C-alpha positions in Angstrom: 105.5 90.7 116.4 106.0 90.6 120.1 105.8 87.3 121.9 106.1 86.5 125.6 108.1 83.4 126.5 109.1 81.5 129.6 112.2 80.5 127.8 113.9 78.4 125.2 116.3 75.4 125.2 118.5 73.6 122.8 119.0 70.7 122.4 115.8 69.4 123.9 115.5 65.6 124.0 112.4 64.8 126.0 109.5 66.5 124.2 109.4 64.9 120.8 111.8 62.8 118.7 115.4 63.6 118.4 117.3 66.8 119.3 115.0 69.8 119.2 114.6 73.5 119.8 112.2 73.9 122.7 110.1 77.1 123.1 107.9 77.7 126.1 105.1 80.4 125.8 104.2 82.4 128.9 100.6 82.6 130.1 97.9 80.0 130.7 94.4 80.3 132.1 93.7 76.6 131.9 95.4 76.1 135.3 95.4 72.3 135.3 95.6 70.9 138.9 99.0 69.3 139.4 100.7 71.2 136.6 104.5 71.1 137.0 104.9 74.5 135.3 102.8 76.9 137.3 105.4 79.6 136.8 104.2 79.8 133.2 100.6 80.7 134.1 101.0 84.4 134.7 100.7 86.2 131.3 102.6 89.2 132.7 105.6 87.1 133.8 108.3 85.6 131.5 110.4 87.5 129.0 109.1 89.7 126.1 110.8 89.1 122.8 109.9 89.0 119.2 109.0 86.3 116.7 112.0 87.3 114.6 114.4 86.8 117.5 112.9 83.3 118.2 113.2 82.4 114.5 116.9 83.4 114.6 117.3 80.7 117.3 115.5 78.2 115.0 117.8 79.2 112.1 120.8 78.4 114.3 119.3 75.0 115.3 118.6 74.1 111.6 122.3 74.9 110.8 123.2 72.4 113.6 121.1 69.7 112.2 118.1 69.8 114.6 115.4 67.1 114.3 112.6 69.5 115.1 110.9 72.3 117.0 108.7 71.8 120.0 106.4 74.6 121.3 104.9 74.3 124.7 104.0 76.5 127.6 102.0 78.0 129.2 99.4 77.8 126.6 100.6 78.7 123.1 97.1 79.1 121.7 96.5 82.0 124.1 99.1 84.0 122.0 97.5 82.7 118.8 98.7 85.4 116.4 102.3 85.1 117.6 102.1 81.3 117.4 100.8 81.4 113.9 103.6 83.8 112.8 106.2 81.6 114.6 105.0 78.4 113.0 104.7 79.9 109.5 108.2 81.4 109.8 109.7 78.2 111.2 108.2 76.1 108.3 109.5 78.6 105.7 113.0 78.5 107.2 112.9 74.7 107.4 111.8 74.3 103.8 114.4 76.8 102.6 117.1 75.0 104.4 116.1 71.7 103.0 116.0 73.1 99.4 119.4 74.6 99.9 120.8 71.2 101.0 119.0 69.4 98.2 117.2 67.1 100.6 113.6 66.9 101.8 113.5 63.3 103.0 111.8 61.8 106.0 114.3 63.4 108.4 113.2 66.9 107.5 112.7 68.6 110.9 109.1 68.6 112.2 107.1 71.3 114.1 105.3 70.0 117.2 102.9 72.0 119.4 101.6 71.2 122.9 98.2 72.6 123.9 96.0 72.0 126.9 92.9 72.4 124.8 91.0 69.2 123.9 90.6 68.3 120.2 86.9 69.3 120.3 88.0 72.8 121.6 90.2 73.5 118.6 88.0 76.0 116.9 88.6 77.1 113.3 90.5 80.1 114.7 92.8 77.9 116.8 93.2 75.4 114.0 94.3 78.3 111.8 97.0 79.3 114.4 98.2 75.7 114.3 98.2 75.4 110.5 102.0 75.7 110.3 102.6 72.7 112.6 103.1 69.1 111.6 101.6 67.7 114.8 99.9 68.7 118.0 99.5 67.1 121.4 96.2 68.0 122.8 94.4 67.7 126.2 94.4 69.0 129.7 96.8 67.5 132.2 94.8 65.3 134.5 96.7 64.4 137.6 94.3 61.6 138.4 94.9 59.9 135.0 98.6 59.1 135.0 100.3 57.4 132.0 103.6 56.1 130.6 102.7 57.2 127.1 105.7 58.9 125.5 105.8 62.7 125.8 102.4 62.8 127.5 101.5 63.6 131.1 98.1 62.0 131.3 96.3 59.2 129.4 93.7 61.5 127.8 96.3 63.4 125.9 96.5 62.6 122.2 99.0 63.1 119.3 97.3 64.4 116.2 99.1 64.7 112.9 98.3 67.8 110.9 100.5 67.1 107.8 101.8 64.1 105.9 105.2 64.8 107.5 103.6 64.8 111.0 101.8 61.5 110.2 105.0 59.8 109.1 107.1 61.1 112.0 104.6 60.4 114.8 102.8 57.2 113.7 105.4 55.0 115.5 104.8 56.9 118.8 101.0 57.1 119.1 100.7 54.2 121.6 104.4 53.8 122.6 105.3 53.9 126.3 108.5 55.6 127.5 111.3 53.3 128.5 114.1 55.9 128.8 114.5 59.1 130.7 111.5 61.5 130.7 113.2 64.5 132.3 116.2 66.5 131.1 118.0 68.8 133.6 119.7 72.1 133.0 121.6 73.8 135.8 121.2 77.4 134.6 123.2 79.9 136.7 123.7 77.4 139.6 120.8 78.8 141.6 118.1 77.5 139.3 117.4 74.0 138.1 115.2 73.6 135.1 113.5 70.4 134.2 112.4 69.6 130.6 110.0 66.8 129.9 107.0 65.0 131.4 107.6 63.3 134.8 105.9 60.2 136.0 103.7 60.4 139.0 105.8 60.8 142.1 109.0 61.5 140.2 109.3 65.1 141.3 108.7 64.3 144.9 111.3 61.5 144.7 113.8 64.0 143.2 113.2 66.4 146.0 113.9 63.7 148.6 117.1 62.7 146.9 118.3 66.3 146.7 117.5 66.8 150.3 119.5 63.8 151.3 122.4 65.2 149.3 122.2 68.5 151.2 120.5 70.4 148.4 117.5 72.5 149.5 114.8 73.6 147.0 113.3 76.9 148.1 110.8 77.3 145.3 109.1 74.7 143.1 107.1 75.4 140.0 104.9 72.4 140.6 103.7 73.6 144.0 101.1 76.4 144.8 
């Protein structure tokens, strides 16, 4: 099945516990004011690939001992069929790897999905697309409702466990505030700087000021119209 992505990154360390494979879906009509990822809104942008190719990356991450998979965007539920196939395949590969290793303990990698839809907007069809996930973080980003809650951009966003594994993994983090870094940087090809994570209010503007002081000019910003 075809899937359109903004990109992937491993290891991701700022969107969920541990070292994870991050997958960003392309396309989002929710268009939250203040979103730092406006470049993921256009459903025709990004890179077309297949679920099988993405699962090959997950298989590699599992072999390296990954702690989990994080799916964000964009809005993953706006490619619901591809999301369902990805999560089902990722869970199958995860469980096969655990059986092969003879271990299925509490450190079994978990599958986490970010969605901008509120919990009450998760229709049966959307719930079905999420059925392979262990946990979901729900809710629009609200720029006027900042928070220090771990892995969340505004105070309305909630972590919901969908499986016993998700409940065990995320129970310690439901009300925990972040104390370490919230952003992870990747230099790409030297012309593009990618940021992974959820910044605090004012953090991106401060980064721009510091870069400018150092003689680095940012010509395009994904968080500006």
